[in-house]
N, C-alpha and C positions, 0 to 999 in steps of 0.2 A: 504493499500499499504505500511506496515510497515516490518520493518523486511525481509526482502528481497535483491536478488540483483538486480540491475537498469540499464537495457541498453539501450543504445542511440543509432539513429541513424540521419547523418548530410548530410543533401540533399543542396548543392550548385546550384542554376539557373543561366543561363547564356551562350548563343552562345559561349560567350568571352573565356569561361574557358574552351568550348572543342576545340577551335582552337586554343590554346595556348597562345592566344594575353591575357589574364590574368592569372598570375600564382594565383591560389587555395593557400591563404595559411590560410582562414581564419580556416575551416576543422581540419585543425593541431593545429591552435589554439584552436578551440573548443574544441578539444579533449583533449591535456593538461590538460585542465581548471577542464572538465567535471572528467577527471581520481583523480584529484587532491581531490574532494569530493567523490570519490566512485563509479562513476557512469563508466560504462564499456563500450566504445564504441564500437557498433557490426559492424554498417558498414558505410560507409563514399561514397555518391553518385551525381555524377555530371550530371545534365540534364540540355539540351538547353531548350531556349524561344519558346517553345513547349505546349501547351496547354496538349494533351493528355498523353506525354512523365510525366510530372510533376503528372498528376494525379495517373498515375502506379505506381511512385515513393512517392507518399504517401499511396498509399493502402499495394504497398509492405512493406514499413519500418514500416506503422502500426500495422503488421501482426508479427513484430519483435521483434517490440524495446515498450516498456515503454514511452520513451521521442524524438521526433522527433525536431531536429531542421533546421530550413530552413534560408538560408542568399541569397538576390538575388530576382531582379526582383521587386524594392521595387519604381523606379524610377519614373518622371514624364514623360515620354516616353513613344509613344506605343508601344514598344518591352516589355516592363514592365509589365510583365503578371499577376505577382503573388497575388496581393490583389484580383483583382475581380475574378482569378481563387478559391481563399480560402471561397470568399464569396461564391460561389458556391457550392462549394465542404462541406460549414458545413451547409449551409443552411441559408444564412442569406440577408441582404442588407443591400447597402451602405448609411449610413449615416456621418454628418460634426462632427467631435470630436472638441468639442470648445477647449478644453487641448490645441491640437496637431494644430488649427489653429493660436491660440496666438502663438505656439511658432513658426512658419512658419511665422507670418504677421512680429514679433519680429528680427527675422532673416533677413530676407528683410529690413526692414526698420531701424534697428539701426546696425548692424552688416554690412552685405552688402553693404544698402543704396543705393538699386535700386528697379526699378519699378516689381512689380509680376506679373506671366501670370495667365491666369486661370488654367493651368495644374500645375502650382506653389500651387496655393489652393486648387486642388483636393488631392495633400499629405495629406491630413488634412480629408481624407473621410476615416474610417474604418467601418469593417464587422460589425452588430449592435449586433452579437452574441460571441464578443470577448473583452478579456482584454486590454486595448491597453496597451502601453507599450511606455511612452515620450522616446522621441530623446532628449538629452541632447547636442547633440553634430551634429544633423542635423534635417534636417525640415521630414524624412520619419519615421510615428511612427513605432512600432514595433507591434505584434500581439499574442496574447496566444488564444487559444482556447486548447477545452476538449471533446474529444468523443472517448465511449466505453473507458473509465478511463485509455485512452490515452491523453498525452500533447503533443500539436505541439507549437511552437512555430516559426513564422516568423520574422525575421528582415532586417534591410539594407545588401545591399553585400559591403558597405567601411567598411576595415577591423577597421577602430578608431569609426565611429558608431557602430558598432555589438558590438566591446568589450566592450564599455561605458555601452550598455543594460546589457551584460549577464554580467558584474560586479556588477554591480549596482542592476539588478532586477531581470534576470533569476538566476542567481545562488544561488542567499540566498532563493529565491523563492523555488527553487527545495530542496534545505536542509532540510526545512520548512517542506514540504510534504513527504519527504523520507525518513528514520530513515536508512541512507546509511553505508555499514561497513568504515569503515576508509581502507585508501590504504595506507601502507610507503613504503618508497623507501629510498635505502641507494646507493650511484650513486659514481663512480669513473671514473675518466677523465686520457687516459692513450695518450700517442704521440709516434712518431717513431718506432709503429711497426703496421703492418696490423691483420686485424678482424680472418683471417684466422689462422695465427702464434700464434694471441693471444690466438684464442679458443683450440688449439692443444697444448698448456703450460697448460691450466687448465683444460684438459680433464677430469683428477682424479675429480678436486674440483666441476665438473659440475653434473659429474653422482655422487658422495655420498652428493649433494642439498637435504635437508628435499622437502617435494612434496609440502609444503606450502609455500614454496618459491620460486621464478622463476627469471629464469637470462636471461636479455636481452643483446644483442649486439646494441650500435648505432653508425656506424660509420659515419665518416665525415670529410670530405678531412685532410687527413694526422692524426685525432685524432682518436679514440674509446673510445665510455662511456661504460660502464658495469655497469650495472643495478639492484641491486636485489630489489625483491617488494612481500611485502606480506600484506595480507587483514586481518586486526583485529589492535587492540589494546593491547592485553594485556601483562602484563611486560614478560611474558612467552615467548611470541612472540616477543617483539622486542630485548630480550635478546639476542633471538634465532637468529633474523636476524644481528644483533652488532658481536654476536661471529664469523657468516657466513661470514661477509665483514670484520673482520682484517683478519680471515684467508686467503682470495682476492690478498686483500692490500699486506701481506708478503709475495705473490708468484707473485707479478708485482711491487715488489717494487720497482724496478729499471726503470720503463719505467712509471709509476705512476706521475701523475702530480698534482693531488689537487684530495681530496677524499671528493669533494664537487660537485653538478650539477653545475659550471662554467664554463664561456668560460676560454680559453688563454687568451682573452684579458680581462678580469676579474682578473685573476689569474695574469699575467703584473700590470696591476693598484693595487694591492693589495701590492703585493711586493714593487710598487715606493714607495708607503703612506709608507708602515712598516719600510722602512730605510728612507724615507723621499729626496729622488731623484726625479730626472726629466731625460725626455725623447723627442728624436728628430728622426726625419725620414728622409732619403735621399734614394728615392726612382726611378731608373731608371726602369723596368719591371712591377713593380708594378702599377707604377702612383698614387701613394695616396690611393691603396687601406689598407694598413697597417695605414694609420692614419684615414681611414675611419674605420678601427676596435677598434683603441685604443679610438675614437673621442666616438665610440656608445655607451661606458660605460658611465654611469652619476656620473660624479663626476671629469671626465678626464683632467680639469681643473687645477686642482690642482698637474699633476703631467708629463704632455703633453706640449712641449714648439712650435712644430710647424712641418711641414715637407717642403723640398724641393724636388719636382719633375724634376729630373736633367734627362729628357728622350731624351733628346738631347747632344752629347759628348760640345757643347760649354758650355751647362750649367755645364757638371760637372767642366769645365774647368776653367770659368770667376764666377761663385758662390760659388762650393765646393774647388774652386781652385785646383784640381787633375794637373797633371804635360803631359802637351799635348803629351811629349816625353813618357809616360808610353803607352796611350791610342794608340800612335803608335807602339810600340815595342809589348805591350803584347795585345791591345786591348780593348776594352771598357767593353766586358765582361771577366772578368781576376780577378783571386785573386790580383793583386797589383792595377788594379784599384777598386775594394772592398775596401782595404786598408785602400788609400788615400781618399774615397768618406767616410768612417768613420771619420777620424781627420778631414775633412772639414767641418762635419755636428757638428761635436764638436764645433769645432772653430765658424762656423758662428750662429747657434743656440743658444750657450750657456749651453746647456743641460749636466746632469751627465754622462747618458749612449746616445748612439746612435745606430741605426741597418737599415742598407741598405741594397738595393737588386740591381742587372744590373745580365741582364739575356734576354734568344730568347722565348717570349712567343709563335712563331708561327703567323699563320702556313710558314710563309716563314720567310727567315732568316739565317738560320739555313748552318753552314758549316762540312766537311767533321770530324773536328777537338774539332767544337762547334755545336752540333749537336740541332736541337729544342728542346726546353727542359733543355738545358743548366744555370745554373743559380749561381752566385757568392751571398751568402750573408756574412754579414760586420755587427760585430758588437763592440763595444770598447768603454771604458772611457778614463779618464787621462792619466791613468795608464797603460794600454794593450789595444790590438786590435787584436783581431782572424778573420778571414774569413771558409767560408764554402760551400764547394763545391756541389751542387745537379743535378741530373739529373731526370726530369720528360718526362711522356710521351704522355701527353694527349690532349686534345684542348686547344687553349688559355685561355679560362674564369677559367677552370680546372687549368693548371698548372700554372697560376697566386693566387686561391686562395692555391692550395698547399704552394705556395711562401711564402705567407702572413703568413699560420699555422707555418712553418717551422722557417722560421725566428723570429716569437714571439718565437718559444720552445729554439732557438739558444739562445735567447737575455736572457729568463728566467733561463736556466741553467750558464749562463755569470753573472746573477747578484746575481743566490744562491752560485755562487763558488768563487765568490768576497765578500760576506759578513758571510760566511762560513770560509775565509779567514782572 
């Protein structure tokens, strides 16, 4: 199985995925991690808790891919049918795995400190023909099968547990079995320009790309990542990729945020750490969403002071000390209110920088002069305050996410302008 391009399929199991009750984040994460080690995901398939549908998916993906990764259906309830199904599919019988049993008992007795039910103990049962992958983050063990020179791995649907198995066991094992062609990436993050306009600007660049280098557009809430990829790791190929990446950066220097695969909140964190500065937020229409983005970055406690969610006007007035007459004359969604919110946030949070939002997210609340999607973003420090007006045209959730992204980009530019000056 050496010296070949390896393809994988990801099968996610569960009725909750098909009806939208649970969003499938597992297959996206798995695809990213496989791609990093040089395995290309051929297909991602979601199936319900139906015996025949799962069998059909296993048959079809086994014909297409060398590696089939399965998540879900390993819980202790009657609708979790993956384990008995795989036992039958691969021709085995269920036996108790002593290490898995000890793990289940330890979790219930020493961590959860509650009695076990028979159905909990049954989670230690596995097919006798699989290699057991111990679950260091939960009770359901993973299972590794091989059939017709194909590898099938079943893991829990709980993301935290699945990721532990992938990182600690599955990915290292796949790297030992296959001689994988490395995939190298160079990623550029842009903001303030749509995907179609971006594509128009770099049509000539894309046309002249060598056939061994691929360009991918990855849009997300007011930002677009551009990723150049190549298979292999020769010095010649890496030099060629770097040259193309430098050319791409030069064409998009005015909209480039960073030339690494980073999120906007990671970029903000780096800037604040580099300059030794702190940040606070005052959020009305985003309701703490920007604070959530900032604090999702490990180490953000070094530079993030806190947030004031000033959703109601009285909080703007009483906590942020916005002049009630300003709100009366100009409205809560206005340049004037946003400006005073910045000053109030700086004072109350004692931070070096503040970014604030006030707007109308929808679906109701719009007015002829301030329709749904109207947003004012304010940013400032002790010396200066700026306000920026935006109008978004989507639903409430997307308007909120776009506001967060644009607010962070406004903050990024403000910090850079100040540090350069």
